[in-house]
mmCIF file as Biopython writes it, N, C-alpha, C and O atoms, coordinates in Angstrom:
data_model
#
loop_
_atom_site.group_PDB
_atom_site.id
_atom_site.type_symbol
_atom_site.label_atom_id
_atom_site.label_alt_id
_atom_site.label_comp_id
_atom_site.label_asym_id
_atom_site.label_entity_id
_atom_site.label_seq_id
_atom_site.pdbx_PDB_ins_code
_atom_site.Cartn_x
_atom_site.Cartn_y
_atom_site.Cartn_z
_atom_site.occupancy
_atom_site.B_iso_or_equiv
_atom_site.auth_seq_id
_atom_site.auth_asym_id
_atom_site.pdbx_PDB_model_num
ATOM 1   N N  . MET A ? 1  ? 119.901 141.020 45.513 1.0 0.0 1  A 1 
ATOM 2   C CA . MET A ? 1  ? 120.761 139.873 45.732 1.0 0.0 1  A 1 
ATOM 3   C C  . MET A ? 1  ? 121.941 139.939 44.752 1.0 0.0 1  A 1 
ATOM 4   O O  . MET A ? 1  ? 121.774 140.317 43.593 1.0 0.0 1  A 1 
ATOM 5   N N  . TYR A ? 2  ? 123.106 139.576 45.223 1.0 0.0 2  A 1 
ATOM 6   C CA . TYR A ? 2  ? 124.291 139.657 44.400 1.0 0.0 2  A 1 
ATOM 7   C C  . TYR A ? 2  ? 124.360 138.489 43.417 1.0 0.0 2  A 1 
ATOM 8   O O  . TYR A ? 2  ? 123.696 137.469 43.601 1.0 0.0 2  A 1 
ATOM 9   N N  . LYS A ? 3  ? 125.157 138.652 42.389 1.0 0.0 3  A 1 
ATOM 10  C CA . LYS A ? 3  ? 125.309 137.625 41.369 1.0 0.0 3  A 1 
ATOM 11  C C  . LYS A ? 3  ? 126.244 136.529 41.876 1.0 0.0 3  A 1 
ATOM 12  O O  . LYS A ? 3  ? 127.300 136.821 42.436 1.0 0.0 3  A 1 
ATOM 13  N N  . LEU A ? 4  ? 125.859 135.280 41.681 1.0 0.0 4  A 1 
ATOM 14  C CA . LEU A ? 4  ? 126.679 134.159 42.122 1.0 0.0 4  A 1 
ATOM 15  C C  . LEU A ? 4  ? 127.834 133.948 41.153 1.0 0.0 4  A 1 
ATOM 16  O O  . LEU A ? 4  ? 127.662 134.062 39.940 1.0 0.0 4  A 1 
ATOM 17  N N  . LYS A ? 5  ? 129.006 133.641 41.687 1.0 0.0 5  A 1 
ATOM 18  C CA . LYS A ? 5  ? 130.163 133.380 40.841 1.0 0.0 5  A 1 
ATOM 19  C C  . LYS A ? 5  ? 130.211 131.901 40.485 1.0 0.0 5  A 1 
ATOM 20  O O  . LYS A ? 5  ? 129.952 131.040 41.327 1.0 0.0 5  A 1 
ATOM 21  N N  . SER A ? 6  ? 130.541 131.618 39.243 1.0 0.0 6  A 1 
ATOM 22  C CA . SER A ? 6  ? 130.704 130.231 38.837 1.0 0.0 6  A 1 
ATOM 23  C C  . SER A ? 6  ? 132.163 129.828 39.023 1.0 0.0 6  A 1 
ATOM 24  O O  . SER A ? 6  ? 133.065 130.657 38.904 1.0 0.0 6  A 1 
ATOM 25  N N  . SER A ? 7  ? 132.382 128.571 39.312 1.0 0.0 7  A 1 
ATOM 26  C CA . SER A ? 7  ? 133.718 128.066 39.572 1.0 0.0 7  A 1 
ATOM 27  C C  . SER A ? 7  ? 134.481 127.929 38.262 1.0 0.0 7  A 1 
ATOM 28  O O  . SER A ? 7  ? 134.086 127.153 37.392 1.0 0.0 7  A 1 
ATOM 29  N N  . LYS A ? 8  ? 135.566 128.672 38.118 1.0 0.0 8  A 1 
ATOM 30  C CA . LYS A ? 8  ? 136.333 128.673 36.866 1.0 0.0 8  A 1 
ATOM 31  C C  . LYS A ? 8  ? 137.063 127.354 36.655 1.0 0.0 8  A 1 
ATOM 32  O O  . LYS A ? 8  ? 137.268 126.939 35.515 1.0 0.0 8  A 1 
ATOM 33  N N  . SER A ? 9  ? 137.455 126.693 37.730 1.0 0.0 9  A 1 
ATOM 34  C CA . SER A ? 9  ? 138.167 125.425 37.570 1.0 0.0 9  A 1 
ATOM 35  C C  . SER A ? 9  ? 137.255 124.339 36.998 1.0 0.0 9  A 1 
ATOM 36  O O  . SER A ? 9  ? 137.709 123.491 36.229 1.0 0.0 9  A 1 
ATOM 37  N N  . ILE A ? 10 ? 135.996 124.361 37.362 1.0 0.0 10 A 1 
ATOM 38  C CA . ILE A ? 10 ? 135.050 123.386 36.832 1.0 0.0 10 A 1 
ATOM 39  C C  . ILE A ? 10 ? 134.773 123.655 35.363 1.0 0.0 10 A 1 
ATOM 40  O O  . ILE A ? 10 ? 134.646 122.718 34.574 1.0 0.0 10 A 1 
ATOM 41  N N  . ILE A ? 11 ? 134.679 124.916 34.989 1.0 0.0 11 A 1 
ATOM 42  C CA . ILE A ? 11 ? 134.433 125.260 33.594 1.0 0.0 11 A 1 
ATOM 43  C C  . ILE A ? 11 ? 135.612 124.833 32.715 1.0 0.0 11 A 1 
ATOM 44  O O  . ILE A ? 11 ? 135.414 124.450 31.562 1.0 0.0 11 A 1 
ATOM 45  N N  . LYS A ? 12 ? 136.833 124.895 33.247 1.0 0.0 12 A 1 
ATOM 46  C CA . LYS A ? 12 ? 138.008 124.487 32.478 1.0 0.0 12 A 1 
ATOM 47  C C  . LYS A ? 12 ? 138.124 122.971 32.364 1.0 0.0 12 A 1 
ATOM 48  O O  . LYS A ? 12 ? 138.647 122.473 31.366 1.0 0.0 12 A 1 
ATOM 49  N N  . ARG A ? 13 ? 137.653 122.234 33.352 1.0 0.0 13 A 1 
ATOM 50  C CA . ARG A ? 13 ? 137.853 120.788 33.378 1.0 0.0 13 A 1 
ATOM 51  C C  . ARG A ? 13 ? 136.769 119.996 32.668 1.0 0.0 13 A 1 
ATOM 52  O O  . ARG A ? 13 ? 137.015 118.874 32.225 1.0 0.0 13 A 1 
ATOM 53  N N  . PHE A ? 14 ? 135.589 120.555 32.553 1.0 0.0 14 A 1 
ATOM 54  C CA . PHE A ? 14 ? 134.465 119.819 31.986 1.0 0.0 14 A 1 
ATOM 55  C C  . PHE A ? 14 ? 133.926 120.526 30.757 1.0 0.0 14 A 1 
ATOM 56  O O  . PHE A ? 14 ? 134.058 121.742 30.617 1.0 0.0 14 A 1 
ATOM 57  N N  . LYS A ? 15 ? 133.310 119.746 29.861 1.0 0.0 15 A 1 
ATOM 58  C CA . LYS A ? 15 ? 132.665 120.303 28.681 1.0 0.0 15 A 1 
ATOM 59  C C  . LYS A ? 15 ? 131.178 120.003 28.790 1.0 0.0 15 A 1 
ATOM 60  O O  . LYS A ? 15 ? 130.786 118.850 28.972 1.0 0.0 15 A 1 
ATOM 61  N N  . PHE A ? 16 ? 130.353 121.030 28.678 1.0 0.0 16 A 1 
ATOM 62  C CA . PHE A ? 16 ? 128.920 120.903 28.883 1.0 0.0 16 A 1 
ATOM 63  C C  . PHE A ? 16 ? 128.226 120.826 27.535 1.0 0.0 16 A 1 
ATOM 64  O O  . PHE A ? 16 ? 128.276 121.770 26.748 1.0 0.0 16 A 1 
ATOM 65  N N  . LYS A ? 17 ? 127.573 119.691 27.269 1.0 0.0 17 A 1 
ATOM 66  C CA . LYS A ? 17 ? 126.946 119.471 25.976 1.0 0.0 17 A 1 
ATOM 67  C C  . LYS A ? 17 ? 125.452 119.774 25.999 1.0 0.0 17 A 1 
ATOM 68  O O  . LYS A ? 17 ? 124.958 120.506 25.142 1.0 0.0 17 A 1 
ATOM 69  N N  . SER A ? 18 ? 124.742 119.231 26.950 1.0 0.0 18 A 1 
ATOM 70  C CA . SER A ? 18 ? 123.310 119.485 27.060 1.0 0.0 18 A 1 
ATOM 71  C C  . SER A ? 18 ? 122.960 119.506 28.547 1.0 0.0 18 A 1 
ATOM 72  O O  . SER A ? 18 ? 123.846 119.527 29.401 1.0 0.0 18 A 1 
ATOM 73  N N  . LYS A ? 19 ? 121.680 119.500 28.842 1.0 0.0 19 A 1 
ATOM 74  C CA . LYS A ? 19 ? 121.262 119.559 30.250 1.0 0.0 19 A 1 
ATOM 75  C C  . LYS A ? 19 ? 121.697 118.323 31.031 1.0 0.0 19 A 1 
ATOM 76  O O  . LYS A ? 19 ? 121.959 118.409 32.231 1.0 0.0 19 A 1 
ATOM 77  N N  . ASN A ? 20 ? 121.774 117.183 30.366 1.0 0.0 20 A 1 
ATOM 78  C CA . ASN A ? 20 ? 122.076 115.945 31.076 1.0 0.0 20 A 1 
ATOM 79  C C  . ASN A ? 20 ? 123.379 115.312 30.642 1.0 0.0 20 A 1 
ATOM 80  O O  . ASN A ? 20 ? 123.626 114.151 30.970 1.0 0.0 20 A 1 
ATOM 81  N N  . LYS A ? 21 ? 124.232 116.034 29.911 1.0 0.0 21 A 1 
ATOM 82  C CA . LYS A ? 21 ? 125.475 115.438 29.444 1.0 0.0 21 A 1 
ATOM 83  C C  . LYS A ? 21 ? 126.647 116.370 29.713 1.0 0.0 21 A 1 
ATOM 84  O O  . LYS A ? 21 ? 126.681 117.505 29.238 1.0 0.0 21 A 1 
ATOM 85  N N  . VAL A ? 22 ? 127.608 115.866 30.485 1.0 0.0 22 A 1 
ATOM 86  C CA . VAL A ? 22 ? 128.837 116.592 30.804 1.0 0.0 22 A 1 
ATOM 87  C C  . VAL A ? 22 ? 129.995 115.647 30.506 1.0 0.0 22 A 1 
ATOM 88  O O  . VAL A ? 22 ? 129.992 114.497 30.945 1.0 0.0 22 A 1 
ATOM 89  N N  . LEU A ? 23 ? 130.989 116.134 29.758 1.0 0.0 23 A 1 
ATOM 90  C CA . LEU A ? 23 ? 132.123 115.308 29.369 1.0 0.0 23 A 1 
ATOM 91  C C  . LEU A ? 23 ? 133.346 115.658 30.198 1.0 0.0 23 A 1 
ATOM 92  O O  . LEU A ? 23 ? 133.526 116.803 30.612 1.0 0.0 23 A 1 
ATOM 93  N N  . ARG A ? 24 ? 134.185 114.656 30.434 1.0 0.0 24 A 1 
ATOM 94  C CA . ARG A ? 24 ? 135.415 114.849 31.189 1.0 0.0 24 A 1 
ATOM 95  C C  . ARG A ? 24 ? 136.512 113.966 30.596 1.0 0.0 24 A 1 
ATOM 96  O O  . ARG A ? 24 ? 136.229 112.980 29.916 1.0 0.0 24 A 1 
ATOM 97  N N  . HIS A ? 25 ? 137.762 114.331 30.862 1.0 0.0 25 A 1 
ATOM 98  C CA . HIS A ? 25 ? 138.905 113.515 30.452 1.0 0.0 25 A 1 
ATOM 99  C C  . HIS A ? 25 ? 139.318 112.626 31.617 1.0 0.0 25 A 1 
ATOM 100 O O  . HIS A ? 25 ? 139.047 112.930 32.779 1.0 0.0 25 A 1 
ATOM 101 N N  . MET A ? 26 ? 139.977 111.527 31.285 1.0 0.0 26 A 1 
ATOM 102 C CA . MET A ? 26 ? 140.462 110.631 32.328 1.0 0.0 26 A 1 
ATOM 103 C C  . MET A ? 26 ? 141.725 111.218 32.953 1.0 0.0 26 A 1 
ATOM 104 O O  . MET A ? 26 ? 142.510 111.879 32.273 1.0 0.0 26 A 1 
ATOM 105 N N  . ALA A ? 27 ? 141.913 110.979 34.220 1.0 0.0 27 A 1 
ATOM 106 C CA . ALA A ? 27 ? 143.068 111.501 34.944 1.0 0.0 27 A 1 
ATOM 107 C C  . ALA A ? 27 ? 144.289 110.608 34.714 1.0 0.0 27 A 1 
ATOM 108 O O  . ALA A ? 27 ? 144.156 109.421 34.416 1.0 0.0 27 A 1 
ATOM 109 N N  . GLY A ? 28 ? 145.467 111.191 34.856 1.0 0.0 28 A 1 
ATOM 110 C CA . GLY A ? 28 ? 146.698 110.419 34.798 1.0 0.0 28 A 1 
ATOM 111 C C  . GLY A ? 28 ? 147.373 110.433 33.447 1.0 0.0 28 A 1 
ATOM 112 O O  . GLY A ? 28 ? 148.217 109.576 33.185 1.0 0.0 28 A 1 
ATOM 113 N N  . HIS A ? 29 ? 147.038 111.371 32.578 1.0 0.0 29 A 1 
ATOM 114 C CA . HIS A ? 29 ? 147.643 111.407 31.247 1.0 0.0 29 A 1 
ATOM 115 C C  . HIS A ? 29 ? 148.421 112.699 31.037 1.0 0.0 29 A 1 
ATOM 116 O O  . HIS A ? 29 ? 148.554 113.157 29.902 1.0 0.0 29 A 1 
ATOM 117 N N  . SER A ? 30 ? 148.933 113.291 32.105 1.0 0.0 30 A 1 
ATOM 118 C CA . SER A ? 30 ? 149.639 114.558 31.951 1.0 0.0 30 A 1 
ATOM 119 C C  . SER A ? 30 ? 151.141 114.428 32.181 1.0 0.0 30 A 1 
ATOM 120 O O  . SER A ? 30 ? 151.917 115.140 31.543 1.0 0.0 30 A 1 
ATOM 121 N N  . HIS A ? 31 ? 151.567 113.550 33.062 1.0 0.0 31 A 1 
ATOM 122 C CA . HIS A ? 31 ? 152.996 113.407 33.307 1.0 0.0 31 A 1 
ATOM 123 C C  . HIS A ? 31 ? 153.276 111.986 33.776 1.0 0.0 31 A 1 
ATOM 124 O O  . HIS A ? 31 ? 152.355 111.204 34.012 1.0 0.0 31 A 1 
ATOM 125 N N  . LEU A ? 32 ? 154.559 111.663 33.908 1.0 0.0 32 A 1 
ATOM 126 C CA . LEU A ? 32 ? 155.034 110.314 34.262 1.0 0.0 32 A 1 
ATOM 127 C C  . LEU A ? 32 ? 154.523 109.274 33.263 1.0 0.0 32 A 1 
ATOM 128 O O  . LEU A ? 32 ? 154.068 108.198 33.651 1.0 0.0 32 A 1 
ATOM 129 N N  . LEU A ? 33 ? 154.604 109.607 31.976 1.0 0.0 33 A 1 
ATOM 130 C CA . LEU A ? 33 ? 154.074 108.727 30.940 1.0 0.0 33 A 1 
ATOM 131 C C  . LEU A ? 33 ? 155.088 107.687 30.476 1.0 0.0 33 A 1 
ATOM 132 O O  . LEU A ? 33 ? 154.724 106.750 29.766 1.0 0.0 33 A 1 
ATOM 133 N N  . GLN A ? 34 ? 156.335 107.833 30.858 1.0 0.0 34 A 1 
ATOM 134 C CA . GLN A ? 34 ? 157.372 106.937 30.365 1.0 0.0 34 A 1 
ATOM 135 C C  . GLN A ? 34 ? 157.188 105.518 30.901 1.0 0.0 34 A 1 
ATOM 136 O O  . GLN A ? 34 ? 157.446 104.549 30.187 1.0 0.0 34 A 1 
ATOM 137 N N  . LYS A ? 35 ? 156.752 105.391 32.131 1.0 0.0 35 A 1 
ATOM 138 C CA . LYS A ? 35 ? 156.621 104.056 32.723 1.0 0.0 35 A 1 
ATOM 139 C C  . LYS A ? 35 ? 155.255 103.424 32.469 1.0 0.0 35 A 1 
ATOM 140 O O  . LYS A ? 35 ? 155.042 102.263 32.819 1.0 0.0 35 A 1 
ATOM 141 N N  . LYS A ? 36 ? 154.329 104.165 31.868 1.0 0.0 36 A 1 
ATOM 142 C CA . LYS A ? 36 ? 153.014 103.609 31.556 1.0 0.0 36 A 1 
ATOM 143 C C  . LYS A ? 36 ? 153.051 102.969 30.183 1.0 0.0 36 A 1 
ATOM 144 O O  . LYS A ? 36 ? 153.688 103.488 29.267 1.0 0.0 36 A 1 
ATOM 145 N N  . SER A ? 37 ? 152.375 101.853 30.041 1.0 0.0 37 A 1 
ATOM 146 C CA . SER A ? 37 ? 152.372 101.151 28.759 1.0 0.0 37 A 1 
ATOM 147 C C  . SER A ? 37 ? 151.553 101.927 27.735 1.0 0.0 37 A 1 
ATOM 148 O O  . SER A ? 37 ? 150.716 102.754 28.094 1.0 0.0 37 A 1 
ATOM 149 N N  . SER A ? 38 ? 151.798 101.657 26.475 1.0 0.0 38 A 1 
ATOM 150 C CA . SER A ? 38 ? 151.090 102.372 25.415 1.0 0.0 38 A 1 
ATOM 151 C C  . SER A ? 38 ? 149.607 102.028 25.418 1.0 0.0 38 A 1 
ATOM 152 O O  . SER A ? 38 ? 148.777 102.865 25.063 1.0 0.0 38 A 1 
ATOM 153 N N  . LYS A ? 39 ? 149.272 100.818 25.811 1.0 0.0 39 A 1 
ATOM 154 C CA . LYS A ? 39 ? 147.859 100.426 25.901 1.0 0.0 39 A 1 
ATOM 155 C C  . LYS A ? 39 ? 147.152 101.213 27.003 1.0 0.0 39 A 1 
ATOM 156 O O  . LYS A ? 39 ? 146.001 101.621 26.851 1.0 0.0 39 A 1 
ATOM 157 N N  . ARG A ? 40 ? 147.860 101.417 28.113 1.0 0.0 40 A 1 
ATOM 158 C CA . ARG A ? 40 ? 147.290 102.180 29.230 1.0 0.0 40 A 1 
ATOM 159 C C  . ARG A ? 40 ? 147.117 103.655 28.860 1.0 0.0 40 A 1 
ATOM 160 O O  . ARG A ? 40 ? 146.114 104.279 29.208 1.0 0.0 40 A 1 
ATOM 161 N N  . LYS A ? 41 ? 148.119 104.210 28.144 1.0 0.0 41 A 1 
ATOM 162 C CA . LYS A ? 41 ? 148.024 105.599 27.726 1.0 0.0 41 A 1 
ATOM 163 C C  . LYS A ? 41 ? 146.920 105.794 26.694 1.0 0.0 41 A 1 
ATOM 164 O O  . LYS A ? 41 ? 146.281 106.845 26.649 1.0 0.0 41 A 1 
ATOM 165 N N  . GLN A ? 42 ? 146.703 104.793 25.878 1.0 0.0 42 A 1 
ATOM 166 C CA . GLN A ? 42 ? 145.635 104.861 24.880 1.0 0.0 42 A 1 
ATOM 167 C C  . GLN A ? 42 ? 144.268 104.904 25.553 1.0 0.0 42 A 1 
ATOM 168 O O  . GLN A ? 42 ? 143.374 105.620 25.102 1.0 0.0 42 A 1 
ATOM 169 N N  . LYS A ? 43 ? 144.106 104.143 26.623 1.0 0.0 43 A 1 
ATOM 170 C CA . LYS A ? 43 ? 142.837 104.152 27.351 1.0 0.0 43 A 1 
ATOM 171 C C  . LYS A ? 43 ? 142.640 105.460 28.123 1.0 0.0 43 A 1 
ATOM 172 O O  . LYS A ? 43 ? 141.505 105.877 28.355 1.0 0.0 43 A 1 
ATOM 173 N N  . LEU A ? 44 ? 143.739 106.106 28.519 1.0 0.0 44 A 1 
ATOM 174 C CA . LEU A ? 44 ? 143.637 107.364 29.257 1.0 0.0 44 A 1 
ATOM 175 C C  . LEU A ? 44 ? 143.243 108.533 28.357 1.0 0.0 44 A 1 
ATOM 176 O O  . LEU A ? 44 ? 142.875 109.594 28.861 1.0 0.0 44 A 1 
ATOM 177 N N  . ARG A ? 45 ? 143.313 108.360 27.037 1.0 0.0 45 A 1 
ATOM 178 C CA . ARG A ? 45 ? 142.955 109.425 26.102 1.0 0.0 45 A 1 
ATOM 179 C C  . ARG A ? 45 ? 141.448 109.588 25.945 1.0 0.0 45 A 1 
ATOM 180 O O  . ARG A ? 45 ? 140.987 110.567 25.359 1.0 0.0 45 A 1 
ATOM 181 N N  . ARG A ? 46 ? 140.687 108.646 26.458 1.0 0.0 46 A 1 
ATOM 182 C CA . ARG A ? 46 ? 139.239 108.663 26.249 1.0 0.0 46 A 1 
ATOM 183 C C  . ARG A ? 46 ? 138.555 109.833 26.943 1.0 0.0 46 A 1 
ATOM 184 O O  . ARG A ? 46 ? 139.044 110.381 27.931 1.0 0.0 46 A 1 
ATOM 185 N N  . VAL A ? 47 ? 137.414 110.187 26.389 1.0 0.0 47 A 1 
ATOM 186 C CA . VAL A ? 47 ? 136.553 111.202 26.994 1.0 0.0 47 A 1 
ATOM 187 C C  . VAL A ? 47 ? 135.323 110.478 27.519 1.0 0.0 47 A 1 
ATOM 188 O O  . VAL A ? 47 ? 134.659 109.750 26.782 1.0 0.0 47 A 1 
ATOM 189 N N  . LEU A ? 48 ? 135.028 110.679 28.787 1.0 0.0 48 A 1 
ATOM 190 C CA . LEU A ? 48 ? 133.907 109.994 29.428 1.0 0.0 48 A 1 
ATOM 191 C C  . LEU A ? 48 ? 132.825 110.992 29.802 1.0 0.0 48 A 1 
ATOM 192 O O  . LEU A ? 48 ? 133.085 112.188 29.940 1.0 0.0 48 A 1 
ATOM 193 N N  . SER A ? 49 ? 131.623 110.493 29.964 1.0 0.0 49 A 1 
ATOM 194 C CA . SER A ? 49 ? 130.541 111.352 30.438 1.0 0.0 49 A 1 
ATOM 195 C C  . SER A ? 49 ? 130.355 111.134 31.938 1.0 0.0 49 A 1 
ATOM 196 O O  . SER A ? 49 ? 130.568 110.035 32.451 1.0 0.0 49 A 1 
ATOM 197 N N  . LEU A ? 50 ? 129.962 112.177 32.617 1.0 0.0 50 A 1 
ATOM 198 C CA . LEU A ? 50 ? 129.747 112.102 34.066 1.0 0.0 50 A 1 
ATOM 199 C C  . LEU A ? 50 ? 128.439 111.387 34.369 1.0 0.0 50 A 1 
ATOM 200 O O  . LEU A ? 50 ? 127.509 111.387 33.563 1.0 0.0 50 A 1 
ATOM 201 N N  . LYS A ? 51 ? 128.389 110.782 35.539 1.0 0.0 51 A 1 
ATOM 202 C CA . LYS A ? 51 ? 127.155 110.154 35.991 1.0 0.0 51 A 1 
ATOM 203 C C  . LYS A ? 51 ? 126.178 111.219 36.470 1.0 0.0 51 A 1 
ATOM 204 O O  . LYS A ? 51 ? 126.565 112.345 36.785 1.0 0.0 51 A 1 
ATOM 205 N N  . GLN A ? 52 ? 124.928 110.848 36.518 1.0 0.0 52 A 1 
ATOM 206 C CA . GLN A ? 52 ? 123.883 111.800 36.854 1.0 0.0 52 A 1 
ATOM 207 C C  . GLN A ? 52 ? 124.023 112.337 38.278 1.0 0.0 52 A 1 
ATOM 208 O O  . GLN A ? 52 ? 123.711 113.500 38.531 1.0 0.0 52 A 1 
ATOM 209 N N  . CYS A ? 53 ? 124.485 111.507 39.202 1.0 0.0 53 A 1 
ATOM 210 C CA . CYS A ? 53 ? 124.648 111.966 40.585 1.0 0.0 53 A 1 
ATOM 211 C C  . CYS A ? 53 ? 125.772 112.994 40.695 1.0 0.0 53 A 1 
ATOM 212 O O  . CYS A ? 53 ? 125.702 113.891 41.535 1.0 0.0 53 A 1 
ATOM 213 N N  . ASP A ? 54 ? 126.809 112.878 39.858 1.0 0.0 54 A 1 
ATOM 214 C CA . ASP A ? 54 ? 127.892 113.854 39.876 1.0 0.0 54 A 1 
ATOM 215 C C  . ASP A ? 54 ? 127.486 115.160 39.205 1.0 0.0 54 A 1 
ATOM 216 O O  . ASP A ? 54 ? 127.961 116.231 39.585 1.0 0.0 54 A 1 
ATOM 217 N N  . ILE A ? 55 ? 126.612 115.074 38.214 1.0 0.0 55 A 1 
ATOM 218 C CA . ILE A ? 55 ? 126.134 116.284 37.542 1.0 0.0 55 A 1 
ATOM 219 C C  . ILE A ? 55 ? 125.318 117.128 38.507 1.0 0.0 55 A 1 
ATOM 220 O O  . ILE A ? 55 ? 125.397 118.356 38.475 1.0 0.0 55 A 1 
ATOM 221 N N  . SER A ? 56 ? 124.542 116.491 39.357 1.0 0.0 56 A 1 
ATOM 222 C CA . SER A ? 56 ? 123.744 117.244 40.327 1.0 0.0 56 A 1 
ATOM 223 C C  . SER A ? 56 ? 124.629 117.982 41.328 1.0 0.0 56 A 1 
ATOM 224 O O  . SER A ? 56 ? 124.233 119.033 41.832 1.0 0.0 56 A 1 
ATOM 225 N N  . ASN A ? 57 ? 125.819 117.457 41.630 1.0 0.0 57 A 1 
ATOM 226 C CA . ASN A ? 57 ? 126.752 118.160 42.514 1.0 0.0 57 A 1 
ATOM 227 C C  . ASN A ? 57 ? 127.375 119.370 41.829 1.0 0.0 57 A 1 
ATOM 228 O O  . ASN A ? 57 ? 127.700 120.353 42.494 1.0 0.0 57 A 1 
ATOM 229 N N  . LEU A ? 58 ? 127.544 119.315 40.515 1.0 0.0 58 A 1 
ATOM 230 C CA . LEU A ? 58 ? 128.138 120.428 39.785 1.0 0.0 58 A 1 
ATOM 231 C C  . LEU A ? 58 ? 127.190 121.609 39.652 1.0 0.0 58 A 1 
ATOM 232 O O  . LEU A ? 58 ? 127.643 122.741 39.485 1.0 0.0 58 A 1 
ATOM 233 N N  . LYS A ? 59 ? 125.910 121.375 39.720 1.0 0.0 59 A 1 
ATOM 234 C CA . LYS A ? 59 ? 124.933 122.423 39.484 1.0 0.0 59 A 1 
ATOM 235 C C  . LYS A ? 59 ? 125.044 123.564 40.498 1.0 0.0 59 A 1 
ATOM 236 O O  . LYS A ? 59 ? 124.693 124.700 40.179 1.0 0.0 59 A 1 
ATOM 237 N N  . PHE A ? 60 ? 125.517 123.289 41.695 1.0 0.0 60 A 1 
ATOM 238 C CA . PHE A ? 60 ? 125.657 124.328 42.710 1.0 0.0 60 A 1 
ATOM 239 C C  . PHE A ? 60 ? 126.895 125.189 42.439 1.0 0.0 60 A 1 
ATOM 240 O O  . PHE A ? 60 ? 126.935 126.354 42.836 1.0 0.0 60 A 1 
ATOM 241 N N  . LYS A ? 61 ? 127.899 124.629 41.769 1.0 0.0 61 A 1 
ATOM 242 C CA . LYS A ? 61 ? 129.121 125.372 41.506 1.0 0.0 61 A 1 
ATOM 243 C C  . LYS A ? 61 ? 129.046 126.236 40.260 1.0 0.0 61 A 1 
ATOM 244 O O  . LYS A ? 61 ? 129.773 127.221 40.137 1.0 0.0 61 A 1 
ATOM 245 N N  . ILE A ? 62 ? 128.158 125.865 39.328 1.0 0.0 62 A 1 
ATOM 246 C CA . ILE A ? 62 ? 128.024 126.632 38.079 1.0 0.0 62 A 1 
ATOM 247 C C  . ILE A ? 62 ? 126.557 126.973 37.879 1.0 0.0 62 A 1 
ATOM 248 O O  . ILE A ? 62 ? 125.873 126.293 37.114 1.0 0.0 62 A 1 
ATOM 249 N N  . PRO A ? 63 ? 126.065 127.981 38.527 1.0 0.0 63 A 1 
ATOM 250 C CA . PRO A ? 63 ? 124.628 128.245 38.541 1.0 0.0 63 A 1 
ATOM 251 C C  . PRO A ? 63 ? 124.054 128.749 37.214 1.0 0.0 63 A 1 
ATOM 252 O O  . PRO A ? 63 ? 122.866 128.553 36.955 1.0 0.0 63 A 1 
ATOM 253 N N  . TYR A ? 64 ? 124.862 129.392 36.368 1.0 0.0 64 A 1 
ATOM 254 C CA . TYR A ? 64 ? 124.282 130.006 35.176 1.0 0.0 64 A 1 
ATOM 255 C C  . TYR A ? 64 ? 124.415 129.140 33.932 1.0 0.0 64 A 1 
ATOM 256 O O  . TYR A ? 64 ? 123.867 129.479 32.883 1.0 0.0 64 A 1 
ATOM 257 N N  . ILE A ? 65 ? 125.134 128.030 34.032 1.0 0.0 65 A 1 
ATOM 258 C CA . ILE A ? 65 ? 125.217 127.109 32.888 1.0 0.0 65 A 1 
ATOM 259 C C  . ILE A ? 65 ? 124.043 126.150 32.922 1.0 0.0 65 A 1 
ATOM 260 O O  . ILE A ? 65 ? 123.553 125.729 31.874 1.0 0.0 65 A 1 
ATOM 261 N N  . TYR A ? 66 ? 123.585 125.800 34.124 1.0 0.0 66 A 1 
ATOM 262 C CA . TYR A ? 66 ? 122.443 124.905 34.252 1.0 0.0 66 A 1 
ATOM 263 C C  . TYR A ? 66 ? 121.216 125.682 34.669 1.0 0.0 66 A 1 
ATOM 264 O O  . TYR A ? 66 ? 120.143 125.101 34.831 1.0 0.0 66 A 1 
#
């Protein structure tokens, strides 16, 4: 059987801490920042953890990390 390829885009977007913890950044903090308030940009800087149902969807795309 051939080796499965892991999705490189998922590896770049998420940080894998343990078996049940995956971190992600909030969307919308890369461009068009001039019209967003500083309070809104401050909230967009946060790092959030993925929900368990979303982690189970990632397991098929990255077979050798999990």
